[in-house]
C-alpha positions, 0 to 999 in steps of 0.5 A: 500500500502506498503512503498516500493511500494509507493517509487518504484512507485514514483522513477519509475515515475520520471525515466520514465518521464526523459526517456520519456522526453528525447525521446520525445524532438525530437519533441519539446514541445508537444513531450517532454510533451507526452514522460514525461507523458507516461514515468511517467505512465509506470515507475510508474506502473513498480515501483509499481509492483516491490515494496512490500513484506515487509508484506509478509516477516514478515508474513512468518517469523511469520509463521515459528516462530509459526511452530518452537514453535508448533513443540517444544511444541510437542517434549516437550510433547513427551519427558516428556512422555518418561521421565515419562515412563523411571522413572516409569520403573526404580521405578517398577524394584526397587520394583520388585527386592524387594528393597526399594526406598531409598538411592542410588536407589532413588538418581539415579532415582532423577538424571535421572529425573533431567537430563531428565528435563534439556534436555527438557528445553534445547531443548525448549529454543533452539526452542524459540531462533530459533523462535525469530531469524526467526522473526528478519530475517523477520524484516531484510528482510522487512527493506531491501525491504523498503530501496530498494524502497527508493533507487529507489526513489532517483535514479528516482529523480537523473535521472529526475534532470539529464534530466532537466539539460541536456535540455530534458525539454524545457526552454525559449531560447533553440532550439530543435536542441540544446536540441537534440545535448545535449541529443545525447552528454549525451548518447555518 
C-alpha cells in the first residue's frame, strides 16, 4: 500500500465518521454510533481509492528516462556512422585527386572529425540531462501525491475534532435536542 493511500484512507475515515456522526445524532446514541461507523467505512474506502500513484509516477518517469537514453544511444550510433562515412569520403577524394594526406588536407579532415565528435557528445549529454530531469519530475510528482494524502489526513482529523466539539458525539449531560440545535447552528 502506498503512503498516500494509507493517509487518504485514514483522513477519509475520520471525515466520514464526523459526517456520519453528525447525521446520525438525530437519533441519539445508537444513531450517532451507526452514522460514525458507516461514515468511517465509506470515507475510508473513498480515501483509499483516491490515494496512490506515487509508484506509478516514478515508474513512468523511469520509463521515459530509459526511452530518452535508448533513443540517444541510437542517434549516437547513427551519427558516428555518418561521421565515419563523411571522413572516409573526404580521405578517398584526397587520394583520388592524387594528393597526399598531409598538411592542410589532413588538418581539415582532423577538424571535421573533431567537430563531428563534439556534436555527438553534445547531443548525448543533452539526452542524459533530459533523462535525469524526467526522473526528478517523477520524484516531484510522487512527493506531491504523498503530501496530498497527508493533507487529507489532517483535514479528516480537523473535521472529526470539529464534530466532537460541536456535540455530534454524545457526552454525559447533553440532550439530543441540544446536540441537534448545535449541529443545525454549525451548518447555518
